[in-house]
N, C-alpha and C positions, 0 to 999 in steps of 0.2 A: 523506953528507946524504940525510933522507929523500924518499920519491918523494911527490913531487907526489898527491891521492888527490882522484878524483869519483865521486858521487853521483848513480848518474841513477838519477830518477822518470819512469817509463814509462809511457802510457796503454795504448799497443798494442808488441808485441815479435816479432816473427816467430822460430819456426816456430809459436809459439802460437799465434799468431792470422796471419789469414789476410797475405799481402805489399797494402800499403801502402805512400806516401812513408813517411809515422811512420811503421811497424811495421819500417819496411827499416833506417830512420835508428838504432830503437832494436835493432835487431839490429848492425850490423858499427858503428858510431861505437867503443858503448865498445871492443869487439876495437882498435880500432884504434887508438885512446888505447893504449890499455892496453898493443899491440905497441911503443906510443912510449914509453914507459916508466914511464908515468903507470899509479896501482892503482886498480882502478874495484870497486864494490860497485852492480848494478843492482836494480832493481826491478820489478813491477806488479802488478795486480787478479791474482789465482786466478778470473777470472770460469768461469762452468758450462761456458762454448766452451774452457775451453782442455782438453785427451788429459791426464789424470793419469796412467795408465798410459802412454800414447805417447810422451808428452815423461818419463818416470821421475823422477812427482816425488813427493820424500819429507818427510815432517816435522822440521822441527829444533825437537828438543823443550825445550832449555836457551832457544831463542827464543821458543817458543810458550804462552801458559798465560795472559797479562794480559789485564785488562779495558777496552775503552775505555768512558767515557761518551758519549754523544749526548742528546742533549736526555734527560736525567736515565734514559738507561736503557742500564745494563752490555752490550757484548756482546763476544764472547769474539774474542779476536784470536789463529788462528792462523799460523805463519809457516811454509812449505812451502819447497823449495828443487829444480833442475834444473840439469843442467849441459849446454852444446855444448862437447859434447869437441873439436870439430876447433877451436874458437878461445880452450879454455880458459878455457870464461868460465859464473860462476858466475849464474842468475838468481834473487830468490828474489818469494818471492811474497805479497804480504798477500791471509788467507782468512778468511771468514764469512758461516757459512751461511744467514744472514737474506740480505745485500748480494749475494752470488757464488755462489751456484749457480743460479741460472736461466741459462737458455742461452743469452739474450745477453745482448748488452752494456750499453747506455741505451735498446734500447726494445725493446717487446717482438711479439709473430708480426702484431697490427695495428701493427705501426709509429707506438707508443702511449710517448710519454718520460716514465720511469719516474717516477712521483712521491714514492720517493725518492732520490732521484738527488743531490740537497740533502747525505742523509744518509753516501749511499754516495761520495761524492768526501772530503768530512771525516775518514769514520773509514780510506780511504785514507792522506789525508797523516800523521795522527797513526801510524798505524799503520808505517807508511814510517819518522819520526822517533824512534818510544818502540824499534822494535827495532833501529835504530843509536845509539840509547844504551848500550842492551843490547850490543851486537860493539862499545861503546867506539872504535868509528873514527871519527876527526874527519874530516870533508870538506874540503878548501881549495875545491874547484869545489859545487855542487848543481845539476842541469843538468835542468830540470821539461819532458816534451815534456808537450802537450795540454791540457785545461779538464782533466780530470779532478783533473788536480793543484794546479790554478788557487788553493789556499787553503794552496800549502803555504807560499811566501814572506810569505805575513803570519806563517805561525804562528812557521817560523824568527827571524823577524824581529822577534817580541813575548813571546810565552810561553814560546818557547823560547833563545832571544838569550843566557840567563844562564848556560846550561851548558853547559861548556867544551869540551864536542863541536862547538857550533855557533856558538860566538862566532866566533871567522874564517872561517867559512863566507862565499862569495861564488856568491851564488844567478843565475844565467842559465838565464830564459824561452823555447823557443823554442818561436815562435808560427806557428801553424798553419792550413791548413783547413778547422775542425774545429767551424768556431758551429755554434750551436742556437736556433729561434725561439721556445724554450719558457722559461715563468722555474720557477725554485725553488718553495717555497713560504714564502709572505711572514715566519715565521720565524725566517727561515734565517741572519740576523745573530746573533741568540739562539745558538742550537746551537751558532756557532761560537766563541762563548764563554769564553776559558780567564783564569785569570790574568796579567794581562800584558798582556790587550785591552781596548784601552782606546774606548771607545762612538765617536770620533773614524775611529781605525783603518775602524770597521767601517762609513764614509761610503757606499760605493757599492754594500755588500749588499744593500741595503734595497731595488736595481730588480730584485736576485735573480735576473738574464739573465745570455746569454756573456758581453756587453760590462763590466755590472758587475764580473763575475769577475776578467776580464781584464784590468782596469785598477786591480783589489782587486790580484791579482798584482805586476803593471805598477809600483805604487804602493814596493813593497818587495823588488823584483828589483832585481841593481846593474848588467846588461845584457842582449839581449837579440840574440837568432838568429833570422833569417827563415826557416823550417825547409819552406816550400813557395812557391811561386810566387807565389801571391793570398793574401792576407788578409781576413782581416776592417778593411773600410774604418776604422773608427771605433774599434780597436785599436791601426792601425798609424798610424792619425796619435797616442793617444794616446803610443803609444811612443818616434815620433817627438820630440812634444815636451815627454818626461819630459826629455830633457835629457843622456840615457843612453847610453852606445855602444849602439850595431845594428850586429851584422853581417848583410851584403845575403843575400839568398838568393844560394846556392851551386849547385845544377843537386847531380844525385846522382852526380855521379865526382869523387874525387878530392878530397870536402871535405876533408876528417882534419886535414892538416897544417892549415889555413886554421881550423878550427876550436880546434887545438893551441894555435895560436896565438894565437889568440883567449883560450883560457884563459890562455894564460902572461900575457898585457898585462892581461886582470881579475884574475886573483890577485897580478900587482905592482904595481897600484894600492893607494894608503891607503886 
């Protein structure tokens, strides 16, 4: 019997970024789920803050080389990989010079929100999905962590839904205390559009803010996990009103068994 497969799409992972509640889960959850007998794949952006030499990143030539179109502009996609030896775990990095070589995550040295964060989040989501297609690795669960993976549920359930790699995938979105006050640019919905994405799929994205981004993720997800004790109240209320399964916040210790059981429950649901 084939092992169940979990695809992790993470905004932050230790040790590549400093420790936070999200980066800690990004580091240890995949390892523990792998130890429980599931196959895993793990993706994050290759921010300029990630020390390539110290973490021994190297390009995966067979996965690199394609271009992704954002707002009618072609951007090359580079895939790099690194290993966390003690966890027997590989992490795939989505890289593009225009979007990820700056030495900051989402804000510049003056704490100004990057104007192209909208393009960056779309590129990241598309980059993950196109790479998983190339790998030919069909996940049973796609577990998204952080707003930077916020458009991924929409893409999986619309533009990519007829691809056999993603047809059976269930999407779990972890909700964190990672909100921002700024807005994306007004043409955000138009940039997301692809074949299979209808105008009504984009109804929330017109607001182009954190809450609308997460409402879109909630609409297209199958279940949610509260990854932090305190999340945006509007987002939490919307998730609860969806009627979809929600796993309450588990704390930082020994949550792996509960997460694993939740995965099995969601996989088993029709």
